[in-house]
Predicted model as a PDB file, atoms N, CA, C, CB and O in Angstrom, pLDDT in the B-factor column:
MODEL        1                                                                  
ATOM      1  N   UNK A   1     -41.273  37.108 -22.911  1.00 56.00           N  
ATOM      2  CA  UNK A   1     -40.346  36.217 -22.190  1.00 56.00           C  
ATOM      3  C   UNK A   1     -39.609  37.004 -21.164  1.00 56.00           C  
ATOM      4  CB  UNK A   1     -39.354  35.529 -23.143  1.00 56.00           C  
ATOM      5  O   UNK A   1     -38.823  37.866 -21.558  1.00 56.00           O  
ATOM      6  N   UNK A   2     -39.769  36.813 -19.964  1.00 71.00           N  
ATOM      7  CA  UNK A   2     -39.101  37.493 -18.889  1.00 71.00           C  
ATOM      8  C   UNK A   2     -37.674  37.011 -18.709  1.00 71.00           C  
ATOM      9  CB  UNK A   2     -39.867  37.316 -17.623  1.00 71.00           C  
ATOM     10  O   UNK A   2     -37.378  35.823 -18.832  1.00 71.00           O  
ATOM     11  N   UNK A   3     -36.775  37.981 -18.407  1.00 78.00           N  
ATOM     12  CA  UNK A   3     -35.399  37.564 -18.083  1.00 78.00           C  
ATOM     13  C   UNK A   3     -35.431  36.911 -16.707  1.00 78.00           C  
ATOM     14  CB  UNK A   3     -34.388  38.791 -18.111  1.00 78.00           C  
ATOM     15  O   UNK A   3     -36.308  37.131 -15.871  1.00 78.00           O  
ATOM     16  N   UNK A   4     -34.332  36.035 -16.536  1.00 85.00           N  
ATOM     17  CA  UNK A   4     -34.186  35.422 -15.317  1.00 85.00           C  
ATOM     18  C   UNK A   4     -32.883  35.841 -14.682  1.00 85.00           C  
ATOM     19  CB  UNK A   4     -34.284  33.976 -15.468  1.00 85.00           C  
ATOM     20  O   UNK A   4     -31.835  35.790 -15.325  1.00 85.00           O  
ATOM     21  N   UNK A   5     -32.931  36.246 -13.450  1.00 93.00           N  
ATOM     22  CA  UNK A   5     -31.701  36.698 -12.823  1.00 93.00           C  
ATOM     23  C   UNK A   5     -30.901  35.462 -12.422  1.00 93.00           C  
ATOM     24  CB  UNK A   5     -31.992  37.619 -11.586  1.00 93.00           C  
ATOM     25  O   UNK A   5     -31.472  34.385 -12.250  1.00 93.00           O  
ATOM     26  N   UNK A   6     -29.589  35.609 -12.273  1.00 93.00           N  
ATOM     27  CA  UNK A   6     -28.770  34.480 -11.975  1.00 93.00           C  
ATOM     28  C   UNK A   6     -29.182  33.734 -10.697  1.00 93.00           C  
ATOM     29  CB  UNK A   6     -27.371  34.924 -11.870  1.00 93.00           C  
ATOM     30  O   UNK A   6     -29.204  32.505 -10.639  1.00 93.00           O  
ATOM     31  N   UNK A   7     -29.505  34.536  -9.684  1.00 94.00           N  
ATOM     32  CA  UNK A   7     -29.983  33.910  -8.411  1.00 94.00           C  
ATOM     33  C   UNK A   7     -31.259  33.077  -8.584  1.00 94.00           C  
ATOM     34  CB  UNK A   7     -30.247  35.000  -7.361  1.00 94.00           C  
ATOM     35  O   UNK A   7     -31.404  32.010  -7.987  1.00 94.00           O  
ATOM     36  N   UNK A   8     -32.176  33.584  -9.411  1.00 95.00           N  
ATOM     37  CA  UNK A   8     -33.378  32.797  -9.762  1.00 95.00           C  
ATOM     38  C   UNK A   8     -33.077  31.528 -10.526  1.00 95.00           C  
ATOM     39  CB  UNK A   8     -34.313  33.634 -10.575  1.00 95.00           C  
ATOM     40  O   UNK A   8     -33.660  30.469 -10.293  1.00 95.00           O  
ATOM     41  N   UNK A   9     -32.133  31.679 -11.459  1.00 96.00           N  
ATOM     42  CA  UNK A   9     -31.677  30.483 -12.143  1.00 96.00           C  
ATOM     43  C   UNK A   9     -31.143  29.391 -11.252  1.00 96.00           C  
ATOM     44  CB  UNK A   9     -30.649  30.843 -13.095  1.00 96.00           C  
ATOM     45  O   UNK A   9     -31.501  28.225 -11.422  1.00 96.00           O  
ATOM     46  N   UNK A  10     -30.278  29.747 -10.286  1.00 95.00           N  
ATOM     47  CA  UNK A  10     -29.743  28.752  -9.381  1.00 95.00           C  
ATOM     48  C   UNK A  10     -30.896  28.223  -8.525  1.00 95.00           C  
ATOM     49  CB  UNK A  10     -28.598  29.350  -8.495  1.00 95.00           C  
ATOM     50  O   UNK A  10     -30.884  27.022  -8.256  1.00 95.00           O  
ATOM     51  N   UNK A  11     -31.828  28.942  -8.098  1.00 96.00           N  
ATOM     52  CA  UNK A  11     -32.938  28.520  -7.310  1.00 96.00           C  
ATOM     53  C   UNK A  11     -33.858  27.500  -8.074  1.00 96.00           C  
ATOM     54  CB  UNK A  11     -33.727  29.747  -6.883  1.00 96.00           C  
ATOM     55  O   UNK A  11     -34.316  26.502  -7.518  1.00 96.00           O  
ATOM     56  N   UNK A  12     -34.095  27.822  -9.383  1.00 96.00           N  
ATOM     57  CA  UNK A  12     -34.841  26.905 -10.227  1.00 96.00           C  
ATOM     58  C   UNK A  12     -34.145  25.620 -10.398  1.00 96.00           C  
ATOM     59  CB  UNK A  12     -35.101  27.496 -11.544  1.00 96.00           C  
ATOM     60  O   UNK A  12     -34.791  24.576 -10.300  1.00 96.00           O  
ATOM     61  N   UNK A  13     -32.824  25.603 -10.657  1.00 97.00           N  
ATOM     62  CA  UNK A  13     -32.080  24.379 -10.761  1.00 97.00           C  
ATOM     63  C   UNK A  13     -32.126  23.566  -9.520  1.00 97.00           C  
ATOM     64  CB  UNK A  13     -30.697  24.658 -11.106  1.00 97.00           C  
ATOM     65  O   UNK A  13     -32.350  22.358  -9.598  1.00 97.00           O  
ATOM     66  N   UNK A  14     -31.925  24.157  -8.369  1.00 96.00           N  
ATOM     67  CA  UNK A  14     -31.936  23.438  -7.119  1.00 96.00           C  
ATOM     68  C   UNK A  14     -33.359  22.912  -6.786  1.00 96.00           C  
ATOM     69  CB  UNK A  14     -31.418  24.350  -5.997  1.00 96.00           C  
ATOM     70  O   UNK A  14     -33.481  21.804  -6.262  1.00 96.00           O  
ATOM     71  N   UNK A  15     -34.377  23.642  -7.064  1.00 96.00           N  
ATOM     72  CA  UNK A  15     -35.696  23.239  -6.784  1.00 96.00           C  
ATOM     73  C   UNK A  15     -36.165  22.009  -7.675  1.00 96.00           C  
ATOM     74  CB  UNK A  15     -36.601  24.438  -6.978  1.00 96.00           C  
ATOM     75  O   UNK A  15     -36.883  21.115  -7.228  1.00 96.00           O  
ATOM     76  N   UNK A  16     -35.709  22.051  -8.926  1.00 96.00           N  
ATOM     77  CA  UNK A  16     -36.045  20.984  -9.897  1.00 96.00           C  
ATOM     78  C   UNK A  16     -35.219  19.685  -9.727  1.00 96.00           C  
ATOM     79  CB  UNK A  16     -35.841  21.515 -11.306  1.00 96.00           C  
ATOM     80  O   UNK A  16     -35.720  18.572  -9.888  1.00 96.00           O  
ATOM     81  N   UNK A  17     -33.929  19.892  -9.393  1.00 97.00           N  
ATOM     82  CA  UNK A  17     -32.978  18.692  -9.371  1.00 97.00           C  
ATOM     83  C   UNK A  17     -32.383  18.430  -7.992  1.00 97.00           C  
ATOM     84  CB  UNK A  17     -31.797  18.909 -10.376  1.00 97.00           C  
ATOM     85  O   UNK A  17     -31.660  17.448  -7.831  1.00 97.00           O  
ATOM     86  N   UNK A  18     -32.650  19.250  -7.008  1.00 97.00           N  
ATOM     87  CA  UNK A  18     -32.065  19.127  -5.730  1.00 97.00           C  
ATOM     88  C   UNK A  18     -30.654  19.836  -5.681  1.00 97.00           C  
ATOM     89  CB  UNK A  18     -31.963  17.639  -5.373  1.00 97.00           C  
ATOM     90  O   UNK A  18     -30.000  20.029  -6.706  1.00 97.00           O  
ATOM     91  N   UNK A  19     -30.254  20.191  -4.492  1.00 96.00           N  
ATOM     92  CA  UNK A  19     -29.137  20.985  -4.339  1.00 96.00           C  
ATOM     93  C   UNK A  19     -27.817  20.326  -4.880  1.00 96.00           C  
ATOM     94  CB  UNK A  19     -29.026  21.324  -2.920  1.00 96.00           C  
ATOM     95  O   UNK A  19     -27.069  20.928  -5.651  1.00 96.00           O  
ATOM     96  N   UNK A  20     -27.570  19.015  -4.414  1.00 97.00           N  
ATOM     97  CA  UNK A  20     -26.332  18.386  -4.765  1.00 97.00           C  
ATOM     98  C   UNK A  20     -26.398  17.999  -6.301  1.00 97.00           C  
ATOM     99  CB  UNK A  20     -26.075  17.117  -3.831  1.00 97.00           C  
ATOM    100  O   UNK A  20     -25.435  18.281  -7.014  1.00 97.00           O  
ATOM    101  N   UNK A  21     -27.373  17.438  -6.765  1.00 96.00           N  
ATOM    102  CA  UNK A  21     -27.474  17.029  -8.162  1.00 96.00           C  
ATOM    103  C   UNK A  21     -27.457  18.346  -9.014  1.00 96.00           C  
ATOM    104  CB  UNK A  21     -28.816  16.148  -8.421  1.00 96.00           C  
ATOM    105  O   UNK A  21     -26.692  18.452  -9.972  1.00 96.00           O  
ATOM    106  N   UNK A  22     -28.271  19.291  -8.665  1.00 96.00           N  
ATOM    107  CA  UNK A  22     -28.286  20.536  -9.460  1.00 96.00           C  
ATOM    108  C   UNK A  22     -26.941  21.219  -9.490  1.00 96.00           C  
ATOM    109  CB  UNK A  22     -29.317  21.497  -8.913  1.00 96.00           C  
ATOM    110  O   UNK A  22     -26.523  21.662 -10.560  1.00 96.00           O  
ATOM    111  N   UNK A  23     -26.253  21.328  -8.404  1.00 95.00           N  
ATOM    112  CA  UNK A  23     -24.964  21.928  -8.403  1.00 95.00           C  
ATOM    113  C   UNK A  23     -23.938  21.148  -9.325  1.00 95.00           C  
ATOM    114  CB  UNK A  23     -24.464  21.998  -6.959  1.00 95.00           C  
ATOM    115  O   UNK A  23     -23.143  21.722 -10.070  1.00 95.00           O  
ATOM    116  N   UNK A  24     -24.035  19.909  -9.203  1.00 96.00           N  
ATOM    117  CA  UNK A  24     -23.142  19.012 -10.025  1.00 96.00           C  
ATOM    118  C   UNK A  24     -23.522  19.204 -11.500  1.00 96.00           C  
ATOM    119  CB  UNK A  24     -23.293  17.448  -9.595  1.00 96.00           C  
ATOM    120  O   UNK A  24     -22.633  19.386 -12.332  1.00 96.00           O  
ATOM    121  N   UNK A  25     -24.704  19.172 -11.816  1.00 95.00           N  
ATOM    122  CA  UNK A  25     -25.135  19.394 -13.253  1.00 95.00           C  
ATOM    123  C   UNK A  25     -24.616  20.642 -13.876  1.00 95.00           C  
ATOM    124  CB  UNK A  25     -26.625  19.437 -13.352  1.00 95.00           C  
ATOM    125  O   UNK A  25     -24.219  20.666 -15.041  1.00 95.00           O  
ATOM    126  N   UNK A  26     -24.622  21.660 -13.102  1.00 97.00           N  
ATOM    127  CA  UNK A  26     -24.103  22.967 -13.571  1.00 97.00           C  
ATOM    128  C   UNK A  26     -22.693  22.954 -14.041  1.00 97.00           C  
ATOM    129  CB  UNK A  26     -24.209  23.960 -12.505  1.00 97.00           C  
ATOM    130  O   UNK A  26     -22.347  23.664 -14.985  1.00 97.00           O  
ATOM    131  N   UNK A  27     -21.826  22.129 -13.382  1.00 97.00           N  
ATOM    132  CA  UNK A  27     -20.469  22.216 -13.620  1.00 97.00           C  
ATOM    133  C   UNK A  27     -19.956  20.930 -14.386  1.00 97.00           C  
ATOM    134  CB  UNK A  27     -19.759  22.426 -12.299  1.00 97.00           C  
ATOM    135  O   UNK A  27     -18.869  20.957 -14.963  1.00 97.00           O  
ATOM    136  N   UNK A  28     -20.720  19.858 -14.380  1.00 97.00           N  
ATOM    137  CA  UNK A  28     -20.260  18.656 -14.928  1.00 97.00           C  
ATOM    138  C   UNK A  28     -20.867  18.177 -16.305  1.00 97.00           C  
ATOM    139  CB  UNK A  28     -20.481  17.669 -13.941  1.00 97.00           C  
ATOM    140  O   UNK A  28     -20.225  17.528 -17.131  1.00 97.00           O  
ATOM    141  N   UNK A  29     -22.189  18.575 -16.457  1.00 96.00           N  
ATOM    142  CA  UNK A  29     -22.929  18.080 -17.549  1.00 96.00           C  
ATOM    143  C   UNK A  29     -22.741  19.019 -18.810  1.00 96.00           C  
ATOM    144  CB  UNK A  29     -24.412  17.954 -17.136  1.00 96.00           C  
ATOM    145  O   UNK A  29     -23.072  20.204 -18.770  1.00 96.00           O  
ATOM    146  N   UNK A  30     -22.217  18.452 -19.880  1.00 97.00           N  
ATOM    147  CA  UNK A  30     -22.008  19.196 -21.084  1.00 97.00           C  
ATOM    148  C   UNK A  30     -23.252  19.176 -21.922  1.00 97.00           C  
ATOM    149  CB  UNK A  30     -20.838  18.655 -21.852  1.00 97.00           C  
ATOM    150  O   UNK A  30     -23.814  18.116 -22.200  1.00 97.00           O  
ATOM    151  N   UNK A  31     -23.691  20.375 -22.334  1.00 97.00           N  
ATOM    152  CA  UNK A  31     -24.957  20.521 -23.204  1.00 97.00           C  
ATOM    153  C   UNK A  31     -24.534  20.863 -24.567  1.00 97.00           C  
ATOM    154  CB  UNK A  31     -25.962  21.638 -22.672  1.00 97.00           C  
ATOM    155  O   UNK A  31     -23.946  21.921 -24.792  1.00 97.00           O  
ATOM    156  N   UNK A  32     -24.801  20.031 -25.464  1.00 94.00           N  
ATOM    157  CA  UNK A  32     -24.388  20.302 -26.913  1.00 94.00           C  
ATOM    158  C   UNK A  32     -25.157  21.458 -27.459  1.00 94.00           C  
ATOM    159  CB  UNK A  32     -24.628  19.050 -27.841  1.00 94.00           C  
ATOM    160  O   UNK A  32     -24.653  22.172 -28.326  1.00 94.00           O  
ATOM    161  N   UNK A  33     -26.353  21.674 -26.991  1.00 96.00           N  
ATOM    162  CA  UNK A  33     -27.141  22.875 -27.461  1.00 96.00           C  
ATOM    163  C   UNK A  33     -26.587  24.190 -27.006  1.00 96.00           C  
ATOM    164  CB  UNK A  33     -28.568  22.790 -26.983  1.00 96.00           C  
ATOM    165  O   UNK A  33     -27.023  25.249 -27.458  1.00 96.00           O  
ATOM    166  N   UNK A  34     -25.667  24.134 -26.149  1.00 96.00           N  
ATOM    167  CA  UNK A  34     -24.913  25.377 -25.648  1.00 96.00           C  
ATOM    168  C   UNK A  34     -23.520  25.306 -26.046  1.00 96.00           C  
ATOM    169  CB  UNK A  34     -24.971  25.538 -24.108  1.00 96.00           C  
ATOM    170  O   UNK A  34     -22.608  25.607 -25.276  1.00 96.00           O  
ATOM    171  N   UNK A  35     -23.327  24.876 -27.342  1.00 95.00           N  
ATOM    172  CA  UNK A  35     -21.997  24.782 -28.017  1.00 95.00           C  
ATOM    173  C   UNK A  35     -21.023  23.955 -27.202  1.00 95.00           C  
ATOM    174  CB  UNK A  35     -21.398  26.191 -28.254  1.00 95.00           C  
ATOM    175  O   UNK A  35     -19.831  24.260 -27.180  1.00 95.00           O  
ATOM    176  N   UNK A  36     -21.504  22.908 -26.527  1.00 96.00           N  
ATOM    177  CA  UNK A  36     -20.658  21.967 -25.877  1.00 96.00           C  
ATOM    178  C   UNK A  36     -20.097  22.447 -24.530  1.00 96.00           C  
ATOM    179  CB  UNK A  36     -19.561  21.624 -26.780  1.00 96.00           C  
ATOM    180  O   UNK A  36     -19.080  21.953 -24.045  1.00 96.00           O  
ATOM    181  N   UNK A  37     -20.793  23.418 -23.953  1.00 98.00           N  
ATOM    182  CA  UNK A  37     -20.384  23.964 -22.698  1.00 98.00           C  
ATOM    183  C   UNK A  37     -21.294  23.364 -21.570  1.00 98.00           C  
ATOM    184  CB  UNK A  37     -20.457  25.533 -22.742  1.00 98.00           C  
ATOM    185  O   UNK A  37     -22.381  22.845 -21.823  1.00 98.00           O  
ATOM    186  N   UNK A  38     -20.806  23.463 -20.390  1.00 98.00           N  
ATOM    187  CA  UNK A  38     -21.582  23.164 -19.256  1.00 98.00           C  
ATOM    188  C   UNK A  38     -22.549  24.383 -19.014  1.00 98.00           C  
ATOM    189  CB  UNK A  38     -20.651  22.865 -18.024  1.00 98.00           C  
ATOM    190  O   UNK A  38     -22.420  25.425 -19.656  1.00 98.00           O  
ATOM    191  N   UNK A  39     -23.472  24.216 -18.111  1.00 98.00           N  
ATOM    192  CA  UNK A  39     -24.415  25.362 -17.870  1.00 98.00           C  
ATOM    193  C   UNK A  39     -23.684  26.476 -17.265  1.00 98.00           C  
ATOM    194  CB  UNK A  39     -25.592  24.975 -16.960  1.00 98.00           C  
ATOM    195  O   UNK A  39     -23.905  27.637 -17.610  1.00 98.00           O  
ATOM    196  N   UNK A  40     -22.751  26.139 -16.302  1.00 97.00           N  
ATOM    197  CA  UNK A  40     -21.912  27.233 -15.602  1.00 97.00           C  
ATOM    198  C   UNK A  40     -21.007  27.943 -16.630  1.00 97.00           C  
ATOM    199  CB  UNK A  40     -20.981  26.600 -14.417  1.00 97.00           C  
ATOM    200  O   UNK A  40     -20.824  29.159 -16.578  1.00 97.00           O  
ATOM    201  N   UNK A  41     -20.454  27.164 -17.550  1.00 98.00           N  
ATOM    202  CA  UNK A  41     -19.602  27.813 -18.580  1.00 98.00           C  
ATOM    203  C   UNK A  41     -20.398  28.727 -19.460  1.00 98.00           C  
ATOM    204  CB  UNK A  41     -18.903  26.774 -19.444  1.00 98.00           C  
ATOM    205  O   UNK A  41     -19.953  29.814 -19.829  1.00 98.00           O  
ATOM    206  N   UNK A  42     -21.621  28.259 -19.803  1.00 98.00           N  
ATOM    207  CA  UNK A  42     -22.439  29.049 -20.687  1.00 98.00           C  
ATOM    208  C   UNK A  42     -22.817  30.346 -20.039  1.00 98.00           C  
ATOM    209  CB  UNK A  42     -23.666  28.293 -21.094  1.00 98.00           C  
ATOM    210  O   UNK A  42     -22.708  31.393 -20.678  1.00 98.00           O  
ATOM    211  N   UNK A  43     -23.248  30.334 -18.820  1.00 96.00           N  
ATOM    212  CA  UNK A  43     -23.635  31.590 -18.091  1.00 96.00           C  
ATOM    213  C   UNK A  43     -22.379  32.509 -18.033  1.00 96.00           C  
ATOM    214  CB  UNK A  43     -24.185  31.260 -16.584  1.00 96.00           C  
ATOM    215  O   UNK A  43     -22.480  33.719 -18.232  1.00 96.00           O  
ATOM    216  N   UNK A  44     -21.233  31.921 -17.763  1.00 96.00           N  
ATOM    217  CA  UNK A  44     -20.005  32.733 -17.657  1.00 96.00           C  
ATOM    218  C   UNK A  44     -19.662  33.372 -19.050  1.00 96.00           C  
ATOM    219  CB  UNK A  44     -18.794  31.831 -17.139  1.00 96.00           C  
ATOM    220  O   UNK A  44     -19.090  34.457 -19.155  1.00 96.00           O  
ATOM    221  N   UNK A  45     -20.064  32.601 -20.107  1.00 97.00           N  
ATOM    222  CA  UNK A  45     -19.632  33.030 -21.419  1.00 97.00           C  
ATOM    223  C   UNK A  45     -20.701  34.103 -21.934  1.00 97.00           C  
ATOM    224  CB  UNK A  45     -19.499  31.746 -22.424  1.00 97.00           C  
ATOM    225  O   UNK A  45     -20.528  34.635 -23.031  1.00 97.00           O  
ATOM    226  N   UNK A  46     -21.757  34.404 -21.175  1.00 96.00           N  
ATOM    227  CA  UNK A  46     -22.757  35.404 -21.531  1.00 96.00           C  
ATOM    228  C   UNK A  46     -24.056  34.934 -22.050  1.00 96.00           C  
ATOM    229  CB  UNK A  46     -22.222  36.258 -22.484  1.00 96.00           C  
ATOM    230  O   UNK A  46     -24.864  35.737 -22.518  1.00 96.00           O  
ATOM    231  N   UNK A  47     -24.294  33.653 -21.986  1.00 97.00           N  
ATOM    232  CA  UNK A  47     -25.511  33.157 -22.325  1.00 97.00           C  
ATOM    233  C   UNK A  47     -26.633  33.683 -21.257  1.00 97.00           C  
ATOM    234  CB  UNK A  47     -25.390  31.611 -22.397  1.00 97.00           C  
ATOM    235  O   UNK A  47     -26.339  33.833 -20.071  1.00 97.00           O  
ATOM    236  N   UNK A  48     -27.819  33.926 -21.719  1.00 95.00           N  
ATOM    237  CA  UNK A  48     -28.849  34.314 -20.693  1.00 95.00           C  
ATOM    238  C   UNK A  48     -29.224  33.166 -19.946  1.00 95.00           C  
ATOM    239  CB  UNK A  48     -30.088  34.931 -21.288  1.00 95.00           C  
ATOM    240  O   UNK A  48     -29.415  32.092 -20.516  1.00 95.00           O  
ATOM    241  N   UNK A  49     -29.360  33.319 -18.565  1.00 96.00           N  
ATOM    242  CA  UNK A  49     -29.768  32.246 -17.698  1.00 96.00           C  
ATOM    243  C   UNK A  49     -31.051  31.557 -18.139  1.00 96.00           C  
ATOM    244  CB  UNK A  49     -29.930  32.762 -16.330  1.00 96.00           C  
ATOM    245  O   UNK A  49     -31.187  30.345 -17.969  1.00 96.00           O  
ATOM    246  N   UNK A  50     -32.025  32.331 -18.721  1.00 95.00           N  
ATOM    247  CA  UNK A  50     -33.249  31.768 -19.181  1.00 95.00           C  
ATOM    248  C   UNK A  50     -32.939  30.724 -20.339  1.00 95.00           C  
ATOM    249  CB  UNK A  50     -34.211  32.921 -19.663  1.00 95.00           C  
ATOM    250  O   UNK A  50     -33.591  29.680 -20.353  1.00 95.00           O  
ATOM    251  N   UNK A  51     -32.067  30.935 -21.217  1.00 96.00           N  
ATOM    252  CA  UNK A  51     -31.735  30.056 -22.280  1.00 96.00           C  
ATOM    253  C   UNK A  51     -31.026  28.791 -21.750  1.00 96.00           C  
ATOM    254  CB  UNK A  51     -30.874  30.782 -23.290  1.00 96.00           C  
ATOM    255  O   UNK A  51     -31.289  27.671 -22.189  1.00 96.00           O  
ATOM    256  N   UNK A  52     -30.121  29.025 -20.792  1.00 97.00           N  
ATOM    257  CA  UNK A  52     -29.468  27.943 -20.119  1.00 97.00           C  
ATOM    258  C   UNK A  52     -30.476  26.993 -19.390  1.00 97.00           C  
ATOM    259  CB  UNK A  52     -28.464  28.516 -19.134  1.00 97.00           C  
ATOM    260  O   UNK A  52     -30.418  25.765 -19.433  1.00 97.00           O  
ATOM    261  N   UNK A  53     -31.352  27.686 -18.756  1.00 96.00           N  
ATOM    262  CA  UNK A  53     -32.402  26.834 -18.020  1.00 96.00           C  
ATOM    263  C   UNK A  53     -33.215  25.981 -19.029  1.00 96.00           C  
ATOM    264  CB  UNK A  53     -33.426  27.776 -17.176  1.00 96.00           C  
ATOM    265  O   UNK A  53     -33.459  24.796 -18.803  1.00 96.00           O  
ATOM    266  N   UNK A  54     -33.614  26.608 -20.121  1.00 95.00           N  
ATOM    267  CA  UNK A  54     -34.334  25.844 -21.117  1.00 95.00           C  
ATOM    268  C   UNK A  54     -33.595  24.756 -21.632  1.00 95.00           C  
ATOM    269  CB  UNK A  54     -34.740  26.644 -22.189  1.00 95.00           C  
ATOM    270  O   UNK A  54     -34.171  23.684 -21.820  1.00 95.00           O  
ATOM    271  N   UNK A  55     -32.264  24.907 -21.911  1.00 97.00           N  
ATOM    272  CA  UNK A  55     -31.473  23.807 -22.388  1.00 97.00           C  
ATOM    273  C   UNK A  55     -31.433  22.670 -21.435  1.00 97.00           C  
ATOM    274  CB  UNK A  55     -30.119  24.247 -22.674  1.00 97.00           C  
ATOM    275  O   UNK A  55     -31.520  21.513 -21.846  1.00 97.00           O  
ATOM    276  N   UNK A  56     -31.299  22.968 -20.135  1.00 97.00           N  
ATOM    277  CA  UNK A  56     -31.252  21.983 -19.128  1.00 97.00           C  
ATOM    278  C   UNK A  56     -32.592  21.269 -19.042  1.00 97.00           C  
ATOM    279  CB  UNK A  56     -30.869  22.599 -17.814  1.00 97.00           C  
ATOM    280  O   UNK A  56     -32.622  20.053 -18.855  1.00 97.00           O  
ATOM    281  N   UNK A  57     -33.707  21.994 -19.173  1.00 97.00           N  
ATOM    282  CA  UNK A  57     -35.041  21.378 -19.138  1.00 97.00           C  
ATOM    283  C   UNK A  57     -35.241  20.350 -20.268  1.00 97.00           C  
ATOM    284  CB  UNK A  57     -36.116  22.467 -19.236  1.00 97.00           C  
ATOM    285  O   UNK A  57     -35.732  19.242 -20.048  1.00 97.00           O  
ATOM    286  N   UNK A  58     -34.823  20.777 -21.537  1.00 96.00           N  
ATOM    287  CA  UNK A  58     -34.896  19.917 -22.603  1.00 96.00           C  
ATOM    288  C   UNK A  58     -34.050  18.649 -22.438  1.00 96.00           C  
ATOM    289  CB  UNK A  58     -34.525  20.633 -23.775  1.00 96.00           C  
ATOM    290  O   UNK A  58     -34.499  17.530 -22.688  1.00 96.00           O  
ATOM    291  N   UNK A  59     -32.862  18.869 -22.026  1.00 95.00           N  
ATOM    292  CA  UNK A  59     -31.910  17.746 -21.912  1.00 95.00           C  
ATOM    293  C   UNK A  59     -32.427  16.703 -20.859  1.00 95.00           C  
ATOM    294  CB  UNK A  59     -30.470  18.292 -21.500  1.00 95.00           C  
ATOM    295  O   UNK A  59     -32.236  15.498 -21.021  1.00 95.00           O  
ATOM    296  N   UNK A  60     -33.084  17.212 -19.785  1.00 95.00           N  
ATOM    297  CA  UNK A  60     -33.467  16.334 -18.698  1.00 95.00           C  
ATOM    298  C   UNK A  60     -34.969  16.140 -18.628  1.00 95.00           C  
ATOM    299  CB  UNK A  60     -32.959  16.877 -17.393  1.00 95.00           C  
ATOM    300  O   UNK A  60     -35.505  15.764 -17.585  1.00 95.00           O  
ATOM    301  N   UNK A  61     -35.641  16.392 -19.727  1.00 95.00           N  
ATOM    302  CA  UNK A  61     -37.067  16.143 -19.845  1.00 95.00           C  
ATOM    303  C   UNK A  61     -37.927  16.742 -18.726  1.00 95.00           C  
ATOM    304  CB  UNK A  61     -37.291  14.689 -19.896  1.00 95.00           C  
ATOM    305  O   UNK A  61     -38.797  16.057 -18.188  1.00 95.00           O  
ATOM    306  N   UNK A  62     -37.701  17.970 -18.383  1.00 96.00           N  
ATOM    307  CA  UNK A  62     -38.529  18.627 -17.354  1.00 96.00           C  
ATOM    308  C   UNK A  62     -39.850  18.871 -17.942  1.00 96.00           C  
ATOM    309  CB  UNK A  62     -37.914  19.943 -16.840  1.00 96.00           C  
ATOM    310  O   UNK A  62     -39.868  19.354 -19.074  1.00 96.00           O  
ATOM    311  N   UNK A  63     -40.901  18.627 -17.383  1.00 94.00           N  
ATOM    312  CA  UNK A  63     -42.249  18.900 -17.923  1.00 94.00           C  
ATOM    313  C   UNK A  63     -42.456  20.339 -18.230  1.00 94.00           C  
ATOM    314  CB  UNK A  63     -43.307  18.453 -16.966  1.00 94.00           C  
ATOM    315  O   UNK A  63     -42.019  21.192 -17.458  1.00 94.00           O  
ATOM    316  N   UNK A  64     -43.106  20.663 -19.327  1.00 91.00           N  
ATOM    317  CA  UNK A  64     -43.328  22.059 -19.682  1.00 91.00           C  
ATOM    318  C   UNK A  64     -43.923  22.931 -18.570  1.00 91.00           C  
ATOM    319  CB  UNK A  64     -44.218  22.113 -20.857  1.00 91.00           C  
ATOM    320  O   UNK A  64     -43.562  24.104 -18.469  1.00 91.00           O  
ATOM    321  N   UNK A  65     -44.789  22.417 -17.762  1.00 89.00           N  
ATOM    322  CA  UNK A  65     -45.404  23.142 -16.694  1.00 89.00           C  
ATOM    323  C   UNK A  65     -44.356  23.644 -15.652  1.00 89.00           C  
ATOM    324  CB  UNK A  65     -46.447  22.257 -16.029  1.00 89.00           C  
ATOM    325  O   UNK A  65     -44.601  24.605 -14.924  1.00 89.00           O  
ATOM    326  N   UNK A  66     -43.176  22.955 -15.608  1.00 87.00           N  
ATOM    327  CA  UNK A  66     -42.211  23.390 -14.594  1.00 87.00           C  
ATOM    328  C   UNK A  66     -41.020  24.075 -15.211  1.00 87.00           C  
ATOM    329  CB  UNK A  66     -41.746  22.216 -13.767  1.00 87.00           C  
ATOM    330  O   UNK A  66     -40.003  24.282 -14.549  1.00 87.00           O  
ATOM    331  N   UNK A  67     -41.143  24.444 -16.529  1.00 87.00           N  
ATOM    332  CA  UNK A  67     -40.120  25.165 -17.190  1.00 87.00           C  
ATOM    333  C   UNK A  67     -40.283  26.685 -17.026  1.00 87.00           C  
ATOM    334  CB  UNK A  67     -40.106  24.789 -18.628  1.00 87.00           C  
ATOM    335  O   UNK A  67     -39.471  27.452 -17.543  1.00 87.00           O  
TER     336      UNK A  67                                                      
ENDMDL                                                                          
END                                                                             
């Protein structure tokens, strides 16, 4: 499982969800699987961007081929 750089993480979010919705999701949507943090809070707290990306994919039913 390859690590994801923070810039790649942000690119994946914007490609999947669009810039406005993706940016909003990162700061507004609380993910229970990330201890009740938003994606931005989780990354800031030290979670690996790949784990945060997976949590977003599960939460928003992103097809496995695009994860």
